[in-house]
C-alpha positions as CSV (number, residue, x, y, z in Angstrom):
1,M,63.3,-24.0,-5.8
2,I,60.1,-24.6,-7.8
3,S,56.8,-22.6,-7.7
4,S,53.5,-23.8,-6.2
5,T,52.1,-24.1,-9.7
6,A,55.0,-26.4,-10.6
7,E,54.5,-28.4,-7.4
8,Y,50.8,-28.8,-8.2
9,A,51.4,-29.8,-11.8
10,L,53.9,-32.4,-10.6
11,R,51.4,-33.8,-8.1
12,A,48.7,-34.0,-10.8
13,A,51.1,-35.7,-13.3
14,V,52.2,-38.2,-10.8
15,Y,48.6,-39.0,-9.9
16,L,47.8,-39.5,-13.5
17,A,50.8,-41.7,-13.9
18,M,49.6,-43.8,-10.9
19,H,46.3,-44.3,-12.8
20,H,47.8,-44.5,-16.3
21,G,45.3,-45.3,-19.0
22,E,42.3,-44.4,-16.8
23,A,40.5,-41.1,-17.2
24,R,40.4,-39.2,-13.9
25,T,38.1,-36.3,-13.1
26,S,39.2,-33.0,-11.9
27,S,37.5,-33.7,-8.6
28,D,39.4,-37.0,-8.3
29,I,42.7,-35.3,-9.0
30,A,42.1,-32.3,-6.8
31,E,41.1,-34.5,-3.8
32,A,44.1,-36.9,-4.1
33,T,46.6,-34.2,-4.7
34,A,45.3,-31.4,-2.4
35,V,45.4,-29.0,-5.3
36,P,42.6,-26.4,-5.2
37,I,40.1,-27.4,-8.0
38,G,39.9,-24.0,-9.5
39,Y,43.7,-23.8,-9.8
40,L,43.9,-27.4,-11.0
41,S,41.8,-26.4,-14.0
42,K,44.2,-23.9,-15.1
43,I,47.1,-26.3,-14.6
44,M,45.4,-29.0,-16.6
45,Q,44.9,-26.5,-19.5
46,M,48.7,-25.7,-19.4
47,L,49.6,-29.3,-19.4
48,G,47.2,-29.9,-22.2
49,K,48.6,-27.1,-24.4
50,R,52.0,-28.8,-24.1
51,G,50.6,-32.2,-25.1
52,L,51.2,-33.8,-21.7
53,V,47.6,-34.5,-20.8
54,S,44.3,-34.9,-22.8
55,G,40.9,-34.3,-21.5
56,Q,37.5,-35.6,-22.5
57,R,34.2,-34.2,-21.4
58,G,31.1,-36.2,-20.6
59,L,30.3,-39.5,-19.0
60,G,33.5,-41.5,-18.4
61,G,35.5,-38.4,-19.3
62,G,38.4,-36.9,-17.4
63,F,42.1,-36.3,-17.9
64,K,44.7,-38.8,-18.9
65,L,48.4,-38.5,-19.7
66,S,48.9,-38.1,-23.4
67,R,52.1,-40.2,-23.4
68,N,53.6,-43.0,-21.5
69,P,54.6,-41.7,-18.0
70,A,58.2,-43.1,-18.7
71,D,58.4,-40.6,-21.6
72,I,57.4,-37.5,-19.6
73,S,60.2,-36.0,-17.5
74,V,59.9,-33.8,-14.5
75,M,61.4,-31.0,-16.6
76,D,58.6,-31.5,-19.3
77,V,56.0,-30.8,-16.6
78,L,57.9,-27.9,-15.1
79,R,58.4,-26.2,-18.6
80,A,54.7,-26.6,-19.3
81,V,53.7,-24.5,-16.3
82,D,56.7,-22.2,-15.5
83,S,59.3,-20.3,-17.4
84,P,62.6,-22.2,-17.5
85,I,65.2,-21.8,-14.9
86,E,67.5,-19.0,-16.0
87,R,71.1,-19.9,-16.7
88,I,73.8,-17.3,-16.0
89,Q,75.4,-16.3,-19.2
90,R,77.1,-13.0,-18.1
91,C,77.8,-11.3,-14.8
92,P,74.5,-10.6,-13.1
93,L,76.1,-7.5,-11.6
94,G,77.0,-6.0,-15.0
95,L,80.7,-5.8,-14.0
96,Q,82.7,-5.0,-17.1
97,S,85.8,-6.7,-15.7
98,H,83.9,-10.0,-15.6
99,V,84.3,-11.1,-19.2
100,K,83.9,-14.7,-17.9
101,L,81.7,-15.7,-15.0
102,C,83.4,-15.2,-11.7
103,P,83.7,-18.3,-9.6
104,L,80.6,-17.6,-7.6
105,H,78.4,-17.1,-10.6
106,K,80.0,-20.1,-12.3
107,L,79.2,-22.2,-9.3
108,V,75.6,-21.0,-9.3
109,D,75.2,-21.7,-13.0
110,D,76.8,-25.2,-12.6
111,A,74.2,-25.9,-9.9
112,I,71.3,-24.8,-12.2
113,A,72.7,-27.1,-14.9
114,N,72.8,-30.0,-12.4
115,V,69.2,-29.4,-11.3
116,E,68.0,-29.2,-15.0
117,A,69.8,-32.5,-15.7
118,A,68.3,-34.2,-12.7
119,F,64.8,-33.0,-13.6
120,S,65.3,-34.0,-17.3
121,A,66.5,-37.5,-16.3
122,A,63.7,-38.2,-13.8
123,S,60.4,-39.4,-15.3
124,I,57.0,-39.1,-14.0
125,A,56.7,-42.9,-14.0
126,A,59.8,-43.2,-11.7
127,L,58.2,-40.8,-9.3
128,A,54.8,-42.7,-9.4
129,R,56.5,-46.0,-8.5
130,S,59.0,-44.7,-6.1
131,T,60.1,-47.3,-3.5
132,R,61.7,-44.9,-1.0
133,G,59.2,-45.8,1.7
134,T,57.1,-42.8,1.2
135,P,54.1,-42.7,-1.2
136,P,54.7,-40.4,-4.1
137,L,51.8,-38.2,-3.1
138,C,51.4,-37.0,0.5
139,E,48.6,-38.6,2.3
140,I,45.7,-36.1,2.7
141,P,44.0,-36.3,6.0
142,R,40.3,-37.1,5.4
143,K,37.8,-34.8,7.0
144,T,35.7,-36.7,9.5
145,T,32.4,-35.8,10.8
146,A,31.6,-36.3,14.5
147,S,28.8,-38.6,15.1
148,R,25.7,-37.1,16.7
149,R,24.4,-38.6,19.9
């Protein structure tokens, strides 16, 4: 349904929402979200260009959300890193007899509209404070080193 890039961007945004107001380094974000650090850099650039995150270099630097997490929707993050979900305006098969969308394509278009509405209504803050029993970010197994004897 969403690309890996979008998934990674959402993980990073949720992590920053969980630490709202605190600068977090790329290393912190990458480790907590299991996003490859090289790829994370590109994602953070895309989020920055859309005004969702700001970054500061140097001691005490890192990334922060540029706005209140309650004011950033899932759709905002998705649009920052991916092209929008295509709505169906005319028959995808190019059939001349389909002046209006056929029932199948109307159903698909309605489903896309519902997904867009759900993603637009859900804030990053809501994801960060989810109480559904599962943490908003998957727990990443820590690598352990075997003790030498």
